[in-house]
N, C-alpha and C positions, 0 to 999 in steps of 0.2 A: 381735344383743339377743335372739334367740330361745334363744339358750343362756344366759342369764343365770340364769334358774331351776335348770338344771342345775347352774352353776358354783357358786352360792349354796349348794347342796344338799351339793356336794362339800365346800367350804370348810366349811361347819358339820360335816359329818360327820367331817373330818379333825380339827377342834378337840375334837370328843368322843372320838376315837380317842386323839390326845394326851392328853387328859386322863385316859383309862382306863390309859393307859401310864405316866402320871405324869410325862411329859416335856413341857417349856414349848415354846410355839411358837418356831421358830428363827430367826424374823426375816422381812426383808423378801423377796418374789418379784416376778417379773416375770409378766405374764399368761400369754405362750408357755410359761411353765411348767406351768401348769394343763392344757395338751393333751398335754404330755410325761407328765404324772405316773400313768401305766397301774399302777405296782404300789401307789401312794397309793389310787388310786380301786378298785382291787381290795380294799384293806384296808378301806375305807370300807365298801365294798358287802358284804363278807362278816361286817364286825362290829358293823355300824350299822343298815343296813338291812332293816328287818323283812319285808320281802318282796324278797329281792335279783332283780335282773334277770339279774345274771350267771350263767352256769352253767359246770359243767366237764361237758365230753364225751368220748367215745371212750375211756373207761376200761375195759380188758379185765375187770377183778374177778376175775381166776384162771380165768374160763370158766364161772364158777358162775351160771346166772341165780338172782335174788332180790336182795333189797335187801343194801346193802353200807357200812360206816361205815369213812373213812379221816380220817386228819389232815392238813390242810394246815397248813404252817409256812414262813412267809416273813418276811424283812427289806424295808423299805422307807424312803424318805426323800421328804420334800418340804418346801420352803421352811425348808432348813437344820435341819430336826428328823427323827432317825430314829427308828425302834422295830422291835420283831419282835414276831410274833404268831402264834397257832395257833389254827385253828377245827376241829371235827368236822363232817365232811361225809358227809351220808345219800345214797347214790347208789341210784335205782331203776333195775331191768332194763328196758330197751325193746325193742321188735319191731323195730326200725330196723336193717337190716342194716350200718349203718356205725357208728352212733352206739349201741352196745351199752348204755352206762350213763350215766346223765345225772343231775347232781346235782339233789338234789330239797329238801335243807335244808342250812342252816348254824348252827352253834352255837359262838359263841366260848368259848374255853377260857382264853386267858391273851393279856397285852397288856403289853408291858414296854418298856424301854428297849433299843435294838439290840445283841444279844449278840454276842460275838466269833465264838464257834463256832456257827454255825446247826445244823449236822448234829447236834452233841451235843445241842443245845436240842430239836430234833425229835425224838431217841430219848428224851429225859426225858420228853417230853410225852406220847410214845406209852407209856411204862412206866406213866407216872403216871395217865393216863386208862383205860389197860388197851385201848388200840386199837391192833393190831397193824401195821395197814396205813398205811404214812406215805407222802405224795405229796412226794416230794423236790421242791423249788423248780427244780431245774436241767431236771427231766422235764416240765415245764409249759410251754405256750406259749400266748402270748395270740394270738385270732383275732377281731378286732372285725368280720370280714366275715361269720362263720359263720351259715349260716340253714339249721337243721337241723329248723325246725317244718315 
């Protein structure tokens, strides 16, 4: 029962993201699918949450201290609906010897129905936004247990 507010927030956010993409809700789902919808939860966090709790860490930033911008582009599905999105991520340099860069801001750039070629989509978004640093989806790993504070 203590998870109901978080579940409700995710489902409301997912509906918002689907609306942004112009994608209708895909249909029914079972409760267990919510716990397995990591990628959709990331999309909601990045695209809808004004103060995201999620962050990206351990980004090397080409070894240069200082703020860096990169593009995050991904596809995700939940409840039989799929979409692709892109967001500009602002990274700040930290003094932490392990987690040299930490995401500081997320700016949604694009949300649409799922694309066939995600890599091409990422390159197009980078070119269109003027951000050269792309975070390829296959290079990112989710760690729910990270505690770097």
